[in-house]
VOLUM-176101 format. One record per atom (N, C-alpha, C, CB): x, y, z; residue in one letter. Coordinates in steps of 0.2 Angstrom, whole numbers, plus 5000, padded with zeros to 4 digits. Each point is the difference from the previous one (the first is absolute). Glycine has a CB too. Layout:
N
XYZA;...
END
This chain:
158
479940934316X;499750045005X;499249975002X;500850104997X;499049925008X;499349995002X;499949935003X;499750074991X;499649925010X;499849945004X;500149944995X;499250065007X;501249894996X;500249944996X;499549955001X;501250035000X;498449975005X;499549955001X;500249955006X;499750014988X;499949945012X;500049955005X;500549944998X;498850025003X;501549955002X;500649954999X;499849945003X;500850095000X;499749875002X;499949945003X;499950005008X;500849964992X;498750005010X;499850015007X;500549965005X;498850014996X;501450035009X;500449975005X;499650025007X;501150024993X;499049935011X;499550005006X;500350045006X;499649894996X;501150115005X;500350035006X;500550044999X;499749905006X;500550154998X;500650045000X;500649964999X;499450095007X;500749864996X;500649965000X;500149974993X;499849975012X;499650014985X;500149974993X;500250054995X;499149925003X;500750144998X;500250064995X;500750015002X;498850055000X;501449965006X;500750025001X;500549944998X;499650065010X;500249884991X;500449944997X;500050004993X;499849945010X;499750084986X;500050004993X;500450054997X;498849955001X;501250115002X;500450054998X;500849995001X;499150085003X;501049885003X;500749985002X;500249954994X;499850025012X;499849934986X;500249964995X;500150034993X;499449915006X;500250144993X;500050034993X;500650055000X;498749994999X;501650035006X;500550045000X;500749975002X;499250095002X;500849844999X;500649975002X;500550014995X;499349915005X;501350114998X;500650014995X;500150074998X;499949894997X;499650155005X;500050074998X;500250055006X;499149984991X;501250075007X;500150055005X;499350045002X;501350024996X;498549985010X;499450035002X;500150045006X;499349914995X;500350145006X;500050045006X;499250005002X;501050084998X;498949895008X;499349995002X;499850045006X;500149894996X;499450155004X;499850045006X;499349975002X;500650104996X;499349915011X;499449985003X;499850055005X;500249884998X;499150145002X;499750055004X;499949965007X;499550074991X;500349975014X;499849975006X;499449965000X;500650095006X;499349854996X;499449965000X;500149935000X;499550094993X;500049875007X;500049935000X;500549974994X;498850005005X;501150034989X;500449984995X;500850005001X;499050044993X;501250015011X;500750025001X;500449935003X;499750125002X;500049855003X;500349945002X;500049944995X;499750045012X;499749964984X;500049954995X;500550014995X;498849995002X;501450074996X;500550014995X;500749985003X;499350094995X;500849935011X;500649995003X;500249925001X;499850115006X;499649854995X;500149935001X;500049964993X;499550025011X;500250014984X;499949954994X;500350034994X;498949965005X;501550104995X;500350024994X;500849995001X;499050094998X;501349894997X;500749985001X;500450074999X;499849884996X;500650135009X;500550065000X;500749985001X;499150075004X;501349964992X;500749995000X;500450064998X;499949874998X;500250175007X;500350074999X;500749994997X;499350055010X;500949984985X;499750074998X;499649994993X;500950055005X;499049884993X;499649994994X;499250015001X;500949924996X;498950055010X;499350005001X;499950045007X;499849894993X;500050175007X;500050045006X;499350015002X;501050064996X;498949955011X;499450015003X;500050075004X;499849875001X;499750174997X;499950065004X;499450005004X;500650064991X;499449955015X;499549995005X;500150045006X;499749894996X;499850135008X;500250045006X;500049955006X;499450104996X;500549845003X;500049945005X;499550025005X;501249984998X;498250045000X;499450025004X;500150065004X;499949885001X;500650164998X;500150075003X;499850064996X;500949945007X;498850044987X;499850064995X;499350015001X;501049974992X;498850065002X;499350025000X;499749964994X;500250115005X;499149894995X;499749974994X;500150054994X;499149945007X;501050044987X;500050044994X;500750034999X;498950035002X;501649945001X;500750024999X;500449964995X;500050045011X;499849904987X;500349964996X;500250024993X;499549915006X;500050124991X;500150034993X;500550055000X;498849974997X;501250085008X;500550055000X;500749975001X;499250075005X;500949874999X;500649975001X;500249974993X;499849975012X;499850004984X;500149974994X;500250054994X;499249915004X;500550154996X;500150054995X;500750025001X;498850045000X;501449975006X;500750035001X;500549944998X;499650075010X;500349874992X;500449944999X;500149994992X;499749955011X;499750064986X;500049984992X;500450064997X;498949955001X;501150115001X;500450054997X;500749995001X;499050085001X;501249895005X;500749995001X;500349934998X;499850085010X;499749874989X;500249944998X;499749984993X;500149965013X;500150074982X;499649994994X;500149934997X;500250124998X;500249845004X;500149934997X;499649955005X;501250034995X;498550005009X;499549955005X;499350014998X;500950015009X;498749944990X;499350004999X;499750025007X;500049914991X;499650155009X;499750025006X;499349975001X;500650114999X;499349865007X;499449975001X;499750025007X;500449904994X;499050125006X;499650025006X;499549955002X;500350124998X;499749865009X;499449965002X;499750045005X;500649894999X;498850135000X;499650055004X;499449975002X;500550104995X;499349915011X;499349985002X;499550054997X;500449955011X;499050034989X;499550054998X;499950065004X;499449904995X;500750105011X;500050065004X;500550044999X;499449945009X;501250034990X;500650044999X;500050044993X;500749925007X;499150044988X;500050024993X;499550064999X;500349894996X;499150115008X;499550055000X;500350065002X;499149925002X;501450085003X;500450065002X;500550034995X;499849965012X;500549994985X;500650024995X;499850004993X;500849965008X;498650034990X;499950004993X;500150064996X;499149925003X;500950145000X;500250064997X;500750004997X;499250065008X;501349904995X;500649994998X;500149974993X;500449995011X;499049984986X;500049984993X;500250054995X;499249915004X;500650164998X;500250054996X;500750014999X;499050065004X;501449935001X;500750005000X;500349944996X;500150065011X;499649884990X;500249944996X;499950024993X;499749925009X;499850114989X;499850014993X;500550064997X;498849975002X;501350085002X;500450064998X;500749984998X;499350075007X;501049884997X;500749984999X;500049934997X;500350075010X;499249914988X;499949944996X;500449945003X;499950074990X;499949925017X;500449955004X;499649934999X;500350095008X;500149864990X;499749944998X;499849955006X;500650014990X;499050025015X;499949975006X;499449954999X;500450105006X;499749844998X;499549955000X;499750015007X;500549924991X;498850095009X;499750015006X;499549955001X;500150125000X;499949845006X;499549955002X;499650025006X;500849914995X;498650115004X;499650025005X;499649945003X;499850114995X;500449875011X;499849945003X;499450025004X;501249945000X;498250054997X;499450035003X;499649955004X;499950074990X;500149945017X;499749955004X;499450045003X;501049945003X;498850114994X;499450045002X;500050025007X;499449934992X;501250085011X;500050035007X;500750035002X;499149915003X;500950135002X;500750015003X;500249945004X;499750135000X;500649834997X;500149935003X;500350005006X;500149964989X;500550085012X;500350005007X;499550035005X;501150014995X;498550045004X;499650035005X;499449945001X;500250124996X;499649854999X;499549955001X;500249945004X;499550034989X;501149955010X;500449955004X;500050025007X;500649964990X;499650105011X;500150025007X;499350005004X;501050074996X;498549955000X;499350005003X;499849935002X;499750114994X;500449855001X;499849935001X;500449975006X;499749994988X;500950015012X;500449975005X;499950035007X;500949994992X;498950075009X;499850035006X;499350005002X;501050074998X;498649904997X;499350005001X;499650065002X;500249895004X;500050164992X;499750075000X;499650014994X;501050045007X;498550014994X;499650024995X;500450024994X;499150035009X;500649954985X;500450034994X;499850074999X;500049894995X;500550155005X;499950084999X;500450024994X;499950025012X;500549934985X;500450024994X;499550014994X;501049945004X;499150114992X;499550014994X;500449964994X;499550115004X;500149844994X;500349964994X;500150054994X;499549895004X;501050104992X;500050054994X;499449984996X;501350005000X;498550064996X;499549994995X;500249954995X;499650125002X;499949854995X;500149954994X;500350044994X;499049925005X;501650084995X;500350054995X;500149964993X;500650065009X;499449974986X;500149974993X;500750024998X;498850014997X;501749955005X;500750024999X;500250014993X;500249935010X;499450034986X;500250004992X;499850074998X;499849884999X;499650155003X;499850064997X;500450065003X;498949954998X;501450045009X;500450055003X;500750004996X;499449985011X;500949974987X;500650004996X;499850034993X;500449895006X;499150094991X;499850034994X;500050075000X;499449904997X;500350135008X;499950075001X;500750045000X;499049985006X;501549984996X;500750035000X;500449984994X;500050005012X;499749964983X;500349984994X;500549945001X;499850124996X;500149845009X;500449955002X;499749934999X;500650075009X;499749894987X;499749934999X;499949965006X;500550004989X;498949975011X;499849965006X;499749934998X;499950105007X;500249854997X;499749934999X;499849985006X;500749984990X;498749985010X;499849975007X;500249935000X;499050085000X;501249905006X;500249935000X;499449965004X;501250035000X;498350015002X;499449975004X;499449984995X;500450065011X;
END
């Protein structure tokens, strides 16, 4: 339990998604992704072959912060699958309270917070449309200590 510390540095969301894909090759997994920039990266760069490797996503029609809820339900119903969440920093800031449920039911979830320091989809829309940035970037969160506060082990890949 508690903060495990710093790990290997990876530069991009894609590198992290591909590394997790390689590390879980041949295993039954259920992967969830919140709404955000990372959602399309997971869809494109993680290998899925239903029913062994499943993907839970709203396909862009959901809300930020919904992925951990999807994954908790799936993990309880698919105990032979490794539950993996890819969440953006904005999304995880919304759903971090669900770590209490993860802890209570001892769900062996692997959560990857892909922190780009922005609400990426909103920022992309603003830049593409050349409009003034009005999106509030998420605060510089200490994800390791948030996990520790819920008694959930955490490791940083950055």
